[in-house]
C-alpha positions, -999 to +999 in steps of 0.1 A: +501-449+274+491-415+259+460-398+272+453-417+304+419-411+321+409-405+356+383-386+378+393-356+399+383-374+430+346-378+438+320-401+422+283-398+430+273-414+463+242-436+461+209-423+473+206-452+498+238-441+515+235-403+516+206-379+515+214-363+481+187-337+485+202-324+517+237-327+501+226-306+471+208-280+493+238-268+512+274-257+507+300-285+511+304-290+549+336-279+566+327-296+600+311-330+603+276-334+588+266-368+600+229-360+594+236-365+557+240-403+561+209-425+556+225-456+572+226-459+610+260-458+626+263-496+635+260-504+597+274-472+582+310-485+577+298-516+559+275-495+537+303-471+529+325-501+519+298-515+497+292-482+480+330-477+475+332-511+457+304-499+434+322-467+427+354-485+419+336-509+395+318-480+378+351-464+371+365-496+357+334-503+336+338-468+321+374-477+312+393-453+334+430-460+338+436-444+372+410-452+399+400-434+431+377-445+460+352-420+448+355-402+481+324-422+490+331-421+528+334-383+529+307-357+535+330-333+516+364-334+500+380-316+529+362-321+562+372-357+568+409-347+573+402-312+586+382-325+615+406-353+623+436-331+632+446-321+667+443-284+676+408-279+662+375-277+680+347-292+660+322-292+688+323-255+691+329-244+655+338-210+642+326-192+611+343-184+578+331-171+545+327-196+517+341-188+483+306-176+474+307-151+503+283-170+525+292-177+562+298-214+570+304-233+602+341-243+602+367-260+625+380-235+651+417-236+656+424-236+694+459-252+695+488-263+675+477-282+644+490-318+645+483-351+628+482-378+654+474-408+633+470-419+596+436-407+583+432-421+548+456-451+547+428-476+554+408-460+525+438-465+502+443-501+513+406-508+506+409-492+472+440-512+463+423-544+474+395-539+450+413-529+418+444-539+399+446-505+381+467-476+392+451-458+422+449-422+432+439-408+466+430-372+473+437-349+503+428-313+510+456-288+508+470-267+537+460-234+522+425-245+516+420-260+550+432-228+566+407-207+546+380-231+558+389-226+594+386-199+621+420-191+636+418-185+673+454-196+681+481-187+656+497-152+655+496-153+617+478-172+589+511-182+574+522-199+606+489-218+607+492-228+571+527-242+576+515-264+605+486-277+583+513-284+557+534-304+581+504-325+590+496-331+553+532-339+546+530-368+571+498-380+556+510-379+520+542-398+529+521-424+546+499-428+516+529-434+493+544-458+518+512-479+516+512-480+478+494-449+463+504-444+427+492-407+428+483-384+457+463-354+447+462-323+469+430-303+465+437-265+467+406-247+452+411-217+475+443-208+458+420-197+430+394-182+453+418-162+475+447-153+451+461-124+471+466-145+502+477-174+480+505-153+466+517-145+501+521-180+514+501-205+494+529-220+474+553-221+504+526-241+523+520-264+494+557-271+488+561-278+525+532-304+523+551-320+494+586-317+509+606-350+507+577-367+488+590-389+460+558-402+445+536-388+417+517-358+431+490-336+416+473-304+427+437-297+419+427-260+415+391-251+404+363-226+404+341-246+427+315-273+422+294-265+391+262-274+410+269-246+435+291-220+417+276-216+382+295-187+367+329-195+353+356-170+342+377-180+311+409-176+331+423-185+365+433-158+391+461-181+403+476-207+380+510-196+365+522-194+401+521-232+403+552-233+382+570-229+415+552-258+430+570-292+433+540-312+421+542-331+388+506-327+378+481-299+378+443-305+375+424-276+358+390-269+344+386-261+307+352-275+297+326-252+313+349-222+315+361-226+279+395-218+294+421-200+274+447-228+273+475-206+263+482-202+300+495-238+301+527-226+284+536-208+316+539-241+334+567-259+317+575-294+328+541-301+343+515-327+333+479-315+332+447-332+342+427-313+315+391-310+326+371-319+295+336-328+310+312-299+317+296-309+350+269-282+350+254-295+318+235-328+324+238-337+287+263-364+280+289-351+256+299-370+225+334-384+225+342-361+196+332-330+216+353-342+245+383-348+222+379-313+208+383-298+242+415-317+247+427-305+213+424-269+225+450-277+251+472-296+226+478-263+208+501-254+237+513-286+253+524-320+242+502-352+242+526-367+268+515-339+292+478-346+291+456-366+314+418-366+307+395-358+336+362-341+344+364-304+353+359-311+390+345-337+414+313-356+402+296-361+435+266-338+427+257-356+394+232-384+390+251-416+387+238-424+352+249-390+340+284-394+356+287-429+340+277-416+306+301-387+307+330-410+318+324-434+290+324-405+265+358-394+280+374-428+277+361-430+241+376-396+234+409-408+248+408-437+222+402-411+194+431-390+206+455-420+209+447-431+174+453-396+160+484-387+180+502-421+181+508-420+143 
């Protein structure tokens, strides 16, 4: 199928599950933030399961082709895995600057980073149980997790990043072994810290993907639109991903009005082309969404394009997210009719 549709990862969590006012009033947590959950611990897992089923159905109802679990069980895209690894102290956190320059509590590395158990396999199996469509599961990347940690153990950042990569490599292989169709690695800090990324970011990312045979994607963005409002019209770090072994690259183009000529520097890749502006609460028309994809089609082939929002949708009201997703799937129909001739 030309122009398949998906979300980047997250779908809005319902108000009865998480305190969305608290969620919106802070930067994405790097350590655990259990105070965000509205449901008491004895019933929280059941509530998360129910909300995940709703998120899956919402994606199906919108017509998406590739479904995620909506990251409903997560306080942020990264902290669920980052706090589950051996070698980090989450009870006595450190501090690191967010991409906006604000200090944030983060996991403190006090020993060798290791993965001691599968972390998201049960989430994947639950997702597969509740949809017959293709499924995608997302994990944070090694470079980004290191930037969101305080290193009190390793002699160099690169050494720490490579151990994060080994841990993620084990997790990614487990996810494919249990039936994932796509595993997406979220690496927004490649864009936020391009100098360090050029030193060791691609090496760490390729180590995380070493020996992986399934379909992999890398998401690189400018930050959640609800938090980081300004958008440049070009990436600080994107052509470098030509050296990455991933098959797909997820990029923003809608809010940033990205100069899509840069996509020519990444031959052989597929692109999740961000075509929904998540800062604007207005629901775009399918024609507008299709026009954003056509900007990319000046430089890449239809076979290389997957339609997606710019970034995760967790900060949007659900009705807005649903409307935008329906507009995106209708845009895909417009494009298929035009480009299948």
